[in-house]
C-alpha positions as CSV (number, residue, x, y, z in Angstrom):
1,X,42.0,-23.4,9.8
2,X,42.5,-21.6,6.5
3,X,45.9,-21.5,3.7
4,X,48.4,-23.8,3.4
5,X,52.2,-24.4,4.7
6,X,53.7,-21.1,3.7
7,X,51.6,-21.2,0.2
8,X,51.9,-17.7,-1.8
9,X,52.5,-14.9,0.4
10,X,50.2,-12.4,-2.3
11,X,50.5,-8.6,-2.6
12,X,49.2,-8.6,1.0
13,X,51.8,-10.1,2.5
14,X,54.5,-7.8,1.1
15,X,56.2,-5.4,4.0
16,X,55.0,-1.8,4.0
17,X,57.5,0.8,3.5
18,X,58.0,3.9,5.1
19,X,54.1,3.7,6.5
20,X,53.1,5.1,9.5
21,X,51.9,3.3,12.6
22,X,48.3,3.0,11.6
23,X,48.9,2.3,8.1
24,X,51.6,-0.7,9.5
25,X,48.0,-1.9,11.8
26,X,46.3,-2.1,9.1
27,X,48.9,-4.2,6.8
28,X,49.1,-6.6,9.5
29,X,45.0,-7.0,9.6
30,X,45.1,-7.8,5.8
31,X,47.7,-10.2,6.2
32,X,46.1,-14.1,5.8
33,X,44.7,-15.6,9.1
34,X,44.4,-19.0,10.5
35,X,43.2,-20.4,13.9
36,X,46.0,-21.7,15.9
37,X,44.6,-25.1,18.0
38,X,41.0,-22.8,19.0
39,X,42.9,-20.6,20.9
40,X,44.2,-17.4,19.3
41,X,44.7,-16.2,15.7
42,X,48.0,-16.6,14.0
43,X,48.8,-14.9,10.6
44,X,51.2,-15.5,7.4
45,X,53.8,-13.1,6.7
46,X,56.7,-13.6,4.6
47,X,55.7,-17.1,4.9
48,X,55.6,-17.9,8.5
49,X,53.0,-18.0,10.7
50,X,52.8,-16.0,14.1
51,X,50.7,-14.1,16.1
52,X,49.8,-10.6,14.7
53,X,51.2,-8.7,17.4
54,X,54.7,-10.1,16.1
55,X,54.6,-8.9,12.9
56,X,55.9,-5.6,13.7
57,X,58.4,-6.4,15.9
58,X,60.0,-8.9,13.5
59,X,59.7,-6.3,11.0
60,X,61.5,-3.6,12.7
61,X,64.5,-6.3,13.5
62,X,64.3,-7.2,9.9
63,X,64.7,-3.5,8.4
64,X,66.7,-2.2,11.3
65,X,69.0,-4.2,12.8
66,X,72.5,-3.6,13.0
67,X,74.9,-6.3,13.4
68,X,78.4,-6.7,14.3
69,X,80.9,-8.8,13.6
70,X,81.4,-10.3,17.1
71,X,77.4,-11.1,16.9
72,X,76.0,-14.6,18.0
73,X,73.0,-15.5,17.1
74,X,71.3,-18.9,18.3
75,X,68.0,-19.7,16.0
76,X,65.7,-22.8,16.3
77,X,62.0,-24.1,15.6
78,X,59.8,-23.5,19.1
79,X,60.2,-26.7,21.4
80,X,63.6,-28.0,19.9
81,X,66.3,-27.7,22.1
82,X,66.4,-23.7,22.4
83,X,66.6,-23.6,26.4
84,X,69.5,-26.1,26.3
85,X,71.4,-24.0,23.4
86,X,70.7,-21.0,25.5
87,X,72.4,-22.7,28.7
88,X,75.3,-24.2,26.9
89,X,76.6,-21.1,25.2
90,X,76.0,-18.9,28.0
91,X,77.9,-21.2,29.9
92,X,80.6,-21.1,27.3
93,X,80.7,-17.6,26.9
94,X,80.2,-16.7,30.3
95,X,81.3,-19.5,33.1
96,X,84.0,-20.9,31.8
97,X,86.2,-19.7,34.7
98,X,84.1,-19.5,37.6
99,X,84.7,-21.0,40.7
100,X,82.9,-24.4,42.1
101,X,81.1,-22.3,44.6
102,X,78.9,-21.0,41.7
103,X,78.5,-17.2,42.9
104,X,79.2,-16.5,39.6
105,X,77.0,-18.3,37.5
106,X,74.7,-16.6,35.3
107,X,72.8,-19.8,34.8
108,X,71.7,-19.7,38.9
109,X,71.0,-16.2,39.0
110,X,68.0,-15.7,35.8
111,X,66.2,-18.5,33.8
112,X,68.1,-18.8,30.2
113,X,65.6,-17.0,28.3
114,X,66.1,-14.1,30.0
115,X,69.6,-14.3,29.6
116,X,69.4,-14.4,25.9
117,X,66.4,-13.1,24.8
118,X,64.6,-14.0,21.8
119,X,65.0,-10.7,19.9
120,X,61.4,-10.0,18.2
121,X,59.2,-11.0,21.3
122,X,61.2,-9.9,23.9
123,X,63.4,-6.7,22.7
124,X,62.0,-5.5,19.4
125,X,58.3,-6.1,21.1
126,X,58.7,-4.6,24.0
127,X,61.5,-1.6,23.0
128,X,60.6,1.2,20.8
129,X,64.0,1.8,19.5
130,X,66.4,-1.1,21.2
131,X,69.3,-0.4,19.0
132,X,69.4,3.0,20.8
133,X,70.6,1.5,24.1
134,X,72.0,-1.6,25.5
135,X,71.9,-3.8,21.7
136,X,74.3,-1.3,20.1
137,X,76.9,-1.6,22.7
138,X,80.1,-3.3,22.7
139,X,80.3,-4.1,26.8
140,X,78.5,-7.2,26.5
141,X,80.7,-8.9,23.5
142,X,79.8,-10.8,22.0
143,X,76.4,-9.8,21.8
144,X,74.4,-13.1,22.2
145,X,71.0,-13.2,20.8
146,X,68.2,-16.2,19.8
147,X,65.4,-16.0,17.2
148,X,62.8,-18.2,15.9
149,X,62.2,-16.3,12.5
150,X,63.3,-18.5,9.7
151,X,66.4,-17.2,7.3
152,X,64.5,-15.3,4.5
153,X,63.4,-12.6,7.7
154,X,66.5,-12.1,9.2
155,X,68.2,-8.8,8.1
156,X,70.6,-8.3,5.2
157,X,73.3,-7.2,8.2
158,X,72.9,-10.5,9.9
159,X,73.5,-12.3,6.7
160,X,76.0,-9.9,5.2
161,X,78.4,-9.3,8.6
162,X,80.6,-11.9,10.3
163,X,77.9,-12.4,13.1
164,X,78.0,-16.0,13.5
165,X,74.3,-18.1,13.8
166,X,74.2,-21.3,15.6
167,X,70.8,-23.4,14.6
168,X,69.1,-26.3,16.5
169,X,66.6,-28.3,15.3
170,X,64.8,-31.8,16.9
171,X,62.9,-34.6,14.8
172,X,59.9,-33.7,14.1
173,X,57.8,-36.5,15.9
174,X,59.4,-35.2,19.2
175,X,59.2,-31.9,18.6
176,X,55.1,-32.1,18.0
177,X,54.7,-33.8,21.3
178,X,56.7,-30.9,23.1
179,X,54.8,-28.5,21.3
180,X,51.7,-30.4,22.4
181,X,52.2,-30.4,26.0
182,X,53.5,-26.8,25.9
183,X,50.7,-24.8,24.0
184,X,48.4,-27.3,26.7
185,X,50.1,-25.9,29.6
186,X,49.1,-22.5,28.0
187,X,46.4,-22.3,26.6
188,X,44.3,-25.4,28.2
189,X,45.5,-25.1,31.9
190,X,41.7,-26.2,33.0
191,X,40.4,-28.0,29.6
192,X,41.1,-31.6,28.8
193,X,44.2,-31.5,26.1
194,X,43.9,-30.0,22.7
195,X,43.3,-33.5,20.4
196,X,46.6,-34.4,19.5
197,X,45.8,-35.7,16.3
198,X,44.7,-32.1,15.3
199,X,48.1,-31.0,16.6
200,X,49.7,-33.2,13.9
201,X,47.7,-32.1,11.5
202,X,47.9,-28.9,12.0
203,X,52.3,-29.0,12.5
204,X,52.1,-30.8,9.1
205,X,50.2,-28.3,7.0
206,X,52.6,-25.6,8.3
207,X,49.9,-23.7,10.3
208,X,51.2,-23.1,13.6
209,X,53.5,-21.2,15.8
210,X,56.1,-20.3,13.6
211,X,55.9,-22.9,11.1
212,X,55.9,-24.4,8.8
213,X,58.5,-26.5,11.0
214,X,59.9,-28.5,7.5
215,X,60.6,-25.0,5.4
216,X,62.4,-23.5,8.5
217,X,64.5,-26.2,9.0
218,X,65.6,-26.6,5.2
219,X,66.2,-22.9,5.2
220,X,68.8,-22.9,7.5
221,X,70.7,-26.4,6.7
222,X,70.8,-25.1,2.9
223,X,72.6,-22.2,4.0
224,X,74.7,-24.0,6.4
225,X,75.7,-26.1,3.4
226,X,77.1,-22.9,1.7
227,X,78.8,-21.3,4.1
228,X,79.2,-23.5,7.8
229,X,81.7,-21.2,9.0
230,X,79.0,-18.7,9.3
231,X,76.0,-21.4,10.5
232,X,76.7,-24.4,12.6
233,X,73.6,-26.5,12.4
234,X,72.9,-28.8,15.4
235,X,70.4,-32.0,16.1
236,X,68.8,-32.5,19.4
237,X,69.9,-36.1,18.9
238,X,73.0,-35.3,18.3
239,X,73.8,-33.5,21.4
240,X,72.0,-36.5,23.5
241,X,73.7,-39.2,21.7
242,X,77.5,-37.3,21.7
243,X,77.0,-34.4,24.2
244,X,80.7,-34.3,24.8
245,X,81.6,-34.1,21.0
246,X,78.9,-31.6,20.2
247,X,79.7,-29.5,22.7
248,X,83.7,-29.2,22.2
249,X,82.3,-28.6,18.5
250,X,79.8,-25.8,19.4
251,X,82.8,-24.4,21.5
252,X,85.0,-23.9,19.1
253,X,82.3,-22.6,16.4
254,X,82.0,-20.2,19.3
255,X,85.6,-19.3,19.1
256,X,86.1,-20.4,23.1
257,X,87.1,-23.9,22.5
258,X,87.2,-26.4,26.0
259,X,90.5,-27.9,25.7
260,X,90.2,-29.9,28.7
261,X,87.9,-33.0,29.3
262,X,87.1,-31.6,32.5
263,X,85.9,-28.1,31.0
264,X,83.6,-30.4,28.8
265,X,81.7,-32.0,31.5
266,X,81.6,-28.8,33.8
267,X,79.8,-27.1,30.7
268,X,77.5,-30.3,30.4
269,X,77.0,-30.6,34.4
270,X,76.1,-26.8,35.1
271,X,73.4,-27.1,31.5
272,X,72.0,-30.4,32.5
273,X,68.1,-30.9,32.8
274,X,67.9,-31.8,36.2
275,X,70.5,-29.6,37.2
276,X,68.6,-26.3,35.1
277,X,65.0,-27.3,36.4
278,X,65.9,-28.1,40.4
279,X,67.5,-24.4,40.2
280,X,65.1,-21.8,42.5
281,X,64.9,-19.8,39.1
282,X,63.8,-22.0,36.9
283,X,61.3,-23.6,39.7
284,X,59.4,-19.9,40.2
285,X,58.5,-17.0,38.2
286,X,58.1,-16.0,34.4
287,X,59.7,-14.2,31.7
288,X,57.0,-13.7,28.9
289,X,53.1,-13.2,28.7
290,X,52.9,-15.1,32.3
291,X,54.6,-18.5,31.0
292,X,56.1,-20.1,33.9
293,X,59.8,-20.6,34.0
294,X,59.2,-24.3,35.1
295,X,57.2,-24.9,31.8
296,X,60.6,-24.7,29.8
297,X,61.8,-27.9,31.5
298,X,59.4,-31.4,31.2
299,X,61.6,-34.7,29.9
300,X,63.8,-33.7,27.4
301,X,64.2,-37.1,26.0
302,X,64.6,-38.5,22.3
303,X,62.0,-41.0,21.2
304,X,58.9,-39.8,23.9
305,X,56.9,-39.5,21.2
306,X,56.7,-43.3,21.0
307,X,54.0,-42.5,24.3
308,X,51.8,-40.5,22.6
309,X,51.5,-40.9,18.7
310,X,49.2,-43.1,17.0
311,X,50.6,-45.4,14.2
312,X,48.3,-42.9,11.7
313,X,49.7,-39.8,13.2
314,X,53.5,-41.3,12.9
315,X,52.6,-42.5,9.3
316,X,51.4,-38.6,8.7
317,X,54.7,-36.8,9.8
318,X,56.8,-39.5,8.5
319,X,55.3,-39.0,5.1
320,X,55.4,-34.9,5.6
321,X,59.3,-34.9,6.5
322,X,60.0,-37.4,3.5
323,X,58.1,-35.3,0.8
324,X,59.4,-32.0,2.2
325,X,63.4,-33.2,2.9
326,X,63.4,-35.5,-0.3
327,X,66.7,-35.0,-2.4
328,X,68.2,-32.3,0.4
329,X,70.5,-34.5,2.3
330,X,69.4,-34.1,5.4
331,X,67.4,-36.3,7.9
332,X,66.3,-36.0,11.7
333,X,66.4,-39.4,13.1
334,X,63.8,-40.1,15.8
């Protein structure tokens, strides 16, 4: 693998301006490259590592997306509670008044990742001009989107409008273990797992999908300190420790307050891991790139890393987190 976590992007990493498709392809091909888990190439753009095929969609999103004041953007590093957050927001915004027979429950009809699409990989990568159709209408207001992109790559229209952002993250040790399970299930279905020690080293170096993790978290943490009314910063561990309090806070932020405790209990039940993983829609099929819907529901517990990480791996992650988060006031407990 080459390069460091973020590093100096250099001139090759700057975004093209008014170039044709061929020039953009050439520009992407010249971005710094690394090998992720001996399985796929990733490239560095704007301080973030991800697959080359997503660079142009992400650039298109950054350049052309026109946010509406009522929009809600969910953001997260991969494997930090994204599926749960999507389900909770769907339930709060769409399911508050459904009957107990669940016939109108959106969670029973499609996987949460279908209902709340990741904008760079599921919208701009599949539609040349997504702003020309569904995503410029107000019929589904508020529009609900998701991204794995860091804050610095978000469009100015999101940053400068009243569009709200909900960010979720997780302690780095559980995150890397969850990443390890997830990508092994995709890349190494008939092979031995990728060595966990090497996966931890990749994670701490920042050279992984949507990495560096620590920089990603710090960008949104810094912004939420400046504008708490615009960006809600959630921790997976807090959701597990105080689910009622955190869901109430989330609903208030979304402008759909849950007053009755029974309402909160219903949201938590509808979005529980046990229920979601046993819904027929999540046992079968796939959303994107052939990734099975079932792969988004594993254990969802805090501290699972203790079953996998060696003392040396734990120490490396702790030292990296301490170095990165020092002076920020942020702590992600494990």
